[in-house]
Residue frames as qw, qx, qy, qz and C-alpha x, y, z in Angstrom:
[[0.000, 0.889, 0.457, 0.000, 0.00, 0.00, 0.00],
 [0.428, 0.398, 0.017, 0.811, 1.35, 3.38, -1.02],
 [0.270, -0.605, -0.446, 0.602, 1.47, 6.16, 1.57],
 [0.217, 0.887, 0.324, 0.248, -0.01, 9.44, 0.64],
 [0.444, 0.321, -0.185, 0.816, 2.42, 12.40, 0.57],
 [0.334, -0.649, -0.040, -0.683, -0.16, 14.40, 2.54],
 [0.857, -0.477, -0.187, -0.059, -0.12, 11.77, 5.31],
 [0.761, 0.031, -0.196, 0.618, 3.68, 11.96, 5.49],
 [0.134, 0.500, -0.066, 0.853, 3.61, 15.77, 5.72],
 [0.588, -0.628, -0.108, -0.497, 0.92, 15.68, 8.44],
 [0.903, -0.308, -0.219, 0.204, 2.92, 13.08, 10.38],
 [0.583, 0.214, -0.165, 0.766, 6.05, 15.20, 10.10],
 [0.138, -0.596, -0.001, -0.791, 4.17, 18.32, 11.26],
 [0.769, -0.567, -0.164, -0.246, 2.75, 16.44, 14.24],
 [0.849, -0.115, -0.216, 0.468, 6.23, 15.18, 15.12],
 [0.346, 0.376, -0.114, 0.852, 7.70, 18.71, 14.90],
 [0.400, -0.644, -0.084, -0.647, 4.85, 20.16, 16.96],
 [0.862, -0.469, -0.191, -0.005, 5.31, 17.54, 19.67],
 [0.729, 0.062, -0.183, 0.656, 9.08, 18.13, 19.68],
 [0.072, 0.544, -0.022, 0.836, 8.51, 21.87, 19.95],
 [0.620, -0.633, -0.114, -0.449, 6.07, 21.48, 22.87],
 [0.901, -0.285, -0.214, 0.246, 8.39, 19.05, 24.63],
 [0.568, 0.219, -0.158, 0.777, 11.41, 21.34, 24.28],
 [0.165, -0.610, -0.014, -0.775, 9.41, 24.36, 25.45],
 [0.768, -0.566, -0.168, -0.248, 8.08, 22.47, 28.47],
 [0.831, -0.098, -0.244, 0.491, 11.61, 21.41, 29.36],
 [0.279, 0.405, -0.128, 0.861, 12.74, 25.05, 29.36],
 [0.464, -0.619, -0.082, -0.628, 9.80, 26.06, 31.54],
 [0.887, -0.398, -0.234, 0.021, 10.48, 23.20, 33.96],
 [0.721, 0.047, -0.224, 0.654, 14.19, 23.92, 34.24],
 [0.043, 0.528, -0.057, 0.846, 13.56, 27.65, 34.72],
 [0.652, -0.595, -0.124, -0.453, 11.10, 26.86, 37.51],
 [0.893, -0.234, -0.266, 0.276, 13.58, 24.49, 39.15],
 [0.451, 0.293, -0.216, 0.815, 16.16, 27.29, 39.25],
 [0.289, -0.566, 0.013, -0.772, 13.63, 29.60, 40.92],
 [0.840, -0.453, -0.219, -0.202, 12.60, 26.88, 43.37],
 [0.815, -0.062, -0.291, 0.497, 16.18, 26.12, 44.30],
 [0.196, 0.424, -0.186, 0.864, 16.95, 29.80, 44.85],
 [0.578, -0.582, -0.092, -0.565, 13.95, 29.87, 47.20],
 [0.902, -0.293, -0.273, 0.162, 15.63, 27.04, 49.13],
 [0.538, 0.211, -0.250, 0.776, 18.81, 29.12, 49.40],
 [0.171, -0.522, 0.044, -0.834, 16.74, 32.05, 50.67],
 [0.785, -0.500, -0.267, -0.251, 15.02, 29.78, 53.20],
 [0.813, -0.179, -0.280, 0.477, 18.40, 28.92, 54.67],
 [0.246, 0.371, -0.123, 0.887, 19.44, 32.57, 54.59],
 [0.475, -0.597, -0.128, -0.634, 16.27, 33.37, 56.54],
 [0.862, -0.393, -0.301, 0.106, 17.13, 30.69, 59.06],
 [0.611, 0.074, -0.226, 0.755, 20.55, 32.28, 59.46],
 [0.019, -0.464, 0.000, -0.886, 19.04, 35.74, 59.79],
 [0.672, -0.579, -0.245, -0.392, 16.62, 34.47, 62.42],
 [0.848, -0.290, -0.280, 0.342, 19.47, 32.97, 64.46],
 [0.471, 0.372, -0.161, 0.783, 21.80, 35.96, 64.22],
 [0.263, -0.683, 0.052, -0.679, 19.80, 38.36, 66.45],
 [0.854, -0.500, -0.096, -0.108, 19.68, 35.73, 69.19],
 [0.830, 0.022, -0.139, 0.540, 23.41, 35.14, 68.93],
 [0.248, 0.540, -0.080, 0.801, 24.12, 38.86, 68.84],
 [0.473, -0.700, 0.002, -0.535, 21.93, 39.65, 71.84],
 [0.911, -0.373, -0.114, 0.130, 23.52, 36.79, 73.81],
 [0.711, 0.150, -0.093, 0.681, 26.98, 38.04, 72.94],
 [0.039, 0.693, 0.019, 0.719, 26.11, 41.72, 73.51],
 [0.670, -0.708, -0.136, -0.176, 25.27, 41.00, 77.10],
 [0.830, -0.366, 0.044, 0.419, 28.91, 40.11, 77.68],
 [0.552, 0.002, 0.245, 0.797, 30.72, 42.32, 75.15],
 [0.102, 0.877, 0.314, -0.348, 29.79, 45.97, 75.20],
 [0.159, -0.697, 0.338, 0.613, 32.84, 47.23, 73.30],
 [0.321, -0.016, 0.795, 0.515, 32.26, 45.27, 70.07],
 [0.393, 0.610, 0.401, -0.559, 29.41, 47.46, 68.88],
 [0.260, 0.557, -0.465, -0.637, 30.78, 47.92, 65.33],
 [0.012, 0.056, -0.973, -0.226, 30.47, 44.21, 64.56],
 [0.216, 0.481, 0.785, -0.325, 26.86, 44.25, 65.75],
 [0.296, 0.687, 0.047, -0.662, 26.15, 47.35, 63.67],
 [0.143, 0.401, -0.729, -0.536, 27.73, 45.73, 60.59],
 [0.097, 0.179, 0.978, 0.033, 25.55, 42.64, 60.99],
 [0.258, 0.630, 0.555, -0.478, 22.39, 44.72, 61.34],
 [0.248, 0.656, -0.241, -0.671, 23.29, 46.84, 58.29],
 [0.068, 0.232, -0.879, -0.411, 24.06, 43.78, 56.15],
 [0.180, 0.372, 0.897, -0.155, 20.74, 42.16, 57.14],
 [0.279, 0.698, 0.270, -0.602, 18.92, 45.35, 56.16],
 [0.195, 0.532, -0.544, -0.620, 20.67, 45.44, 52.77],
 [0.054, 0.025, 0.979, 0.197, 19.67, 41.82, 52.17],
 [0.250, 0.542, 0.711, -0.372, 16.04, 42.57, 52.98],
 [0.300, 0.755, 0.034, -0.582, 16.10, 45.36, 50.36],
 [0.124, -0.345, 0.766, 0.528, 17.87, 43.34, 47.66],
 [0.709, 0.374, 0.102, -0.589, 15.76, 42.52, 44.61],
 [0.744, 0.471, -0.433, -0.193, 17.88, 40.33, 42.33],
 [0.968, -0.150, -0.116, 0.165, 19.79, 37.09, 42.90],
 [0.602, 0.396, -0.231, 0.653, 23.07, 38.99, 42.44],
 [0.179, -0.654, 0.200, -0.707, 22.09, 41.68, 44.97],
 [0.834, -0.468, 0.038, -0.289, 20.93, 39.08, 47.47],
 [0.919, 0.075, -0.191, 0.336, 24.09, 37.06, 46.95],
 [0.359, 0.512, -0.274, 0.731, 26.28, 40.12, 47.58],
 [0.445, -0.617, 0.162, -0.629, 24.26, 41.10, 50.65],
 [0.950, -0.292, -0.080, -0.076, 24.44, 37.55, 52.01],
 [0.764, 0.248, -0.269, 0.532, 28.21, 37.65, 51.58],
 [0.010, -0.613, 0.267, -0.743, 28.32, 40.87, 53.62],
 [0.765, -0.501, 0.070, -0.399, 26.37, 39.13, 56.37],
 [0.959, -0.015, -0.188, 0.210, 28.83, 36.24, 56.22],
 [0.480, 0.469, -0.311, 0.673, 31.77, 38.61, 56.61],
 [0.309, -0.589, 0.257, -0.702, 30.27, 40.39, 59.60],
 [0.908, -0.325, -0.023, -0.263, 29.17, 37.11, 61.12],
 [0.870, 0.143, -0.299, 0.364, 32.62, 35.58, 60.75],
 [0.169, 0.534, -0.374, 0.739, 34.09, 38.61, 62.59],
 [0.638, -0.495, 0.157, -0.569, 31.57, 37.98, 65.38],
 [0.980, -0.107, -0.168, -0.012, 32.54, 34.31, 65.53],
 [0.612, 0.356, -0.394, 0.586, 36.22, 35.25, 65.87],
 [0.191, -0.556, 0.310, -0.747, 35.31, 37.61, 68.69],
 [0.852, -0.361, 0.003, -0.380, 33.29, 34.91, 70.44],
 [0.905, 0.102, -0.319, 0.261, 36.27, 32.55, 70.22],
 [0.397, 0.406, -0.384, 0.728, 38.41, 35.17, 71.97],
 [0.400, -0.470, 0.266, -0.741, 36.02, 35.66, 74.87],
 [0.215, 0.056, -0.956, 0.190, 36.18, 32.72, 77.29],
 [0.296, 0.204, 0.617, -0.700, 33.05, 33.83, 79.12],
 [0.633, 0.347, -0.152, -0.676, 31.12, 33.67, 75.82],
 [0.469, 0.279, -0.817, -0.187, 32.56, 30.30, 74.87],
 [0.083, -0.037, -0.921, 0.378, 31.34, 28.86, 78.16],
 [0.460, 0.178, 0.274, -0.826, 27.81, 30.31, 77.86],
 [0.421, 0.190, 0.887, 0.024, 25.35, 27.52, 76.99],
 [0.457, 0.749, 0.346, -0.332, 23.03, 29.80, 75.04],
 [0.195, 0.783, -0.433, -0.400, 25.87, 31.08, 72.88],
 [0.237, -0.289, 0.906, 0.201, 27.15, 27.53, 72.34],
 [0.491, 0.417, 0.755, -0.121, 23.72, 26.26, 71.29],
 [0.406, 0.839, 0.101, -0.348, 23.25, 29.20, 68.92],
 [0.004, 0.673, -0.644, -0.364, 26.75, 28.69, 67.50],
 [0.377, -0.018, 0.918, 0.120, 25.95, 25.02, 66.82],
 [0.485, 0.645, 0.560, -0.190, 22.69, 25.94, 65.10],
 [0.244, 0.867, -0.189, -0.391, 24.45, 28.60, 63.09],
 [0.180, -0.456, 0.810, 0.322, 27.15, 26.15, 62.00],
 [0.446, 0.280, 0.849, 0.026, 24.45, 23.73, 60.86],
 [0.399, 0.816, 0.292, -0.300, 22.71, 26.52, 59.00],
 [0.062, 0.759, -0.482, -0.434, 25.93, 27.54, 57.26],
 [0.302, -0.138, 0.910, 0.250, 26.32, 23.94, 56.08],
 [0.442, 0.569, 0.683, -0.124, 22.74, 23.93, 54.80],
 [0.258, 0.865, -0.042, -0.428, 23.36, 27.19, 52.96],
 [0.107, -0.542, 0.725, 0.411, 26.42, 25.72, 51.30],
 [0.368, 0.163, 0.907, 0.124, 24.48, 22.65, 50.17],
 [0.383, 0.738, 0.504, -0.232, 21.56, 24.72, 48.86],
 [0.129, 0.809, -0.297, -0.491, 23.91, 27.04, 46.96],
 [0.194, -0.293, 0.863, 0.364, 25.51, 24.03, 45.29],
 [0.372, 0.429, 0.823, -0.011, 22.10, 22.66, 44.38],
 [0.283, 0.843, 0.166, -0.426, 21.15, 26.07, 42.99],
 [0.037, 0.663, -0.570, -0.483, 24.26, 26.14, 40.81],
 [0.311, 0.013, 0.928, 0.205, 23.49, 22.59, 39.64],
 [0.383, 0.666, 0.615, -0.177, 20.00, 23.69, 38.57],
 [0.182, 0.851, -0.140, -0.472, 21.41, 26.77, 36.84],
 [0.180, -0.405, 0.790, 0.423, 23.86, 24.53, 34.97],
 [0.361, 0.311, 0.874, 0.100, 21.07, 22.26, 33.71],
 [0.299, 0.826, 0.372, -0.300, 18.95, 25.25, 32.71],
 [0.040, 0.791, -0.354, -0.498, 21.82, 27.09, 30.99],
 [0.282, -0.173, 0.865, 0.378, 22.74, 23.97, 29.02],
 [0.365, 0.549, 0.752, -0.002, 19.14, 23.65, 27.80],
 [0.193, 0.898, 0.131, -0.373, 19.13, 27.32, 26.79],
 [0.069, -0.702, 0.539, 0.461, 22.44, 27.04, 24.93],
 [0.372, -0.065, 0.885, 0.273, 21.99, 23.68, 23.16],
 [0.407, 0.161, -0.460, -0.773, 20.29, 23.30, 19.82],
 [0.045, 0.567, 0.467, 0.678, 17.27, 23.29, 19.31],
 [0.379, -0.695, -0.510, 0.336, 16.62, 24.66, 22.80],
 [0.305, -0.309, 0.040, 0.900, 18.62, 27.77, 21.94],
 [0.053, -0.285, -0.540, -0.790, 16.14, 28.60, 19.17],
 [0.398, -0.650, -0.622, -0.178, 13.16, 28.21, 21.47],
 [0.477, -0.525, -0.338, 0.619, 14.88, 30.05, 24.30],
 [0.172, -0.132, 0.165, 0.962, 15.56, 33.08, 22.14],
 [0.191, -0.404, -0.635, -0.630, 12.06, 32.91, 20.66],
 [0.504, -0.677, -0.514, -0.154, 10.40, 32.95, 24.10],
 [0.097, -0.850, 0.201, -0.476, 12.85, 35.22, 25.93],
 [0.874, -0.471, 0.037, 0.118, 14.65, 32.63, 28.03],
 [0.400, 0.767, -0.421, 0.274, 18.26, 33.54, 28.64],
 [0.626, 0.101, -0.641, 0.433, 21.14, 32.27, 30.73],
 [0.567, -0.792, -0.149, -0.170, 20.79, 32.54, 34.49],
 [0.149, 0.728, -0.551, 0.381, 23.66, 33.68, 36.72],
 [0.734, -0.123, -0.621, 0.246, 25.37, 31.25, 39.06],
 [0.532, -0.846, -0.011, -0.003, 25.78, 31.96, 42.74],
 [0.668, 0.388, -0.304, 0.558, 29.30, 33.26, 43.17],
 [0.547, -0.659, -0.279, 0.435, 30.93, 34.31, 46.38],
 [0.124, 0.992, -0.033, 0.018, 32.20, 37.86, 46.53],
 [0.617, 0.539, -0.368, 0.439, 35.82, 38.69, 45.88],
 [0.041, 0.534, -0.567, 0.625, 37.98, 38.29, 48.97],
 [0.788, -0.377, 0.056, -0.484, 35.57, 35.95, 50.76],
 [0.902, 0.077, -0.392, 0.161, 38.23, 33.25, 50.79],
 [0.322, 0.396, -0.497, 0.702, 40.26, 35.33, 53.28],
 [0.448, -0.522, -0.655, 0.314, 39.63, 35.12, 56.99],
 [0.076, -0.908, -0.170, -0.375, 38.34, 38.37, 58.48],
 [0.409, 0.222, -0.458, 0.757, 40.63, 40.53, 60.54],
 [0.468, -0.780, -0.385, -0.155, 39.32, 41.41, 63.98],
 [0.325, 0.371, -0.388, 0.779, 40.89, 44.13, 66.04],
 [0.487, -0.656, -0.555, 0.158, 40.13, 44.62, 69.70],
 [0.026, 0.729, -0.136, 0.671, 40.05, 48.06, 71.26],
 [0.677, -0.379, -0.521, 0.356, 41.57, 47.47, 74.66],
 [0.019, -0.753, 0.066, -0.655, 41.20, 50.45, 76.91]]
């Protein structure tokens, strides 16, 4: 039996349409996964930000002279709350990390703080939160990688440009974050 050329064309059009829909749905799914994973990163940031005031208030009771560190933490938290983009939030979170690491160095240098059970419990929770943040950032970057590959590869690149999907930025730590913070004590 001879196949009609019209039937072949219709079959080809159906195949192309299904391929198009499948590729588009993949882009939508991957884009959503990136957004969802960033929300997970923000959830862990929020956990950190919820713990910090408790740690700061516990430490402030013992250390009156380290007010600048406390002010830096509060200012960095405020900047994070006002950040709108992933890049702005990432930079603000890095500022919080810097101020927080200075606080942790200070706590290590104060024996009365190191022996305080509340401070120790908060420090343990904060350490766990920092680990969670690290894991969620890695998962975010993994999702961004999958999405960016779909946007760059053919035929996804055609669909991506047609529907306005573009590469997403990775989470990157700020310059200098690999260096330990310097903490100076004003001894009077």
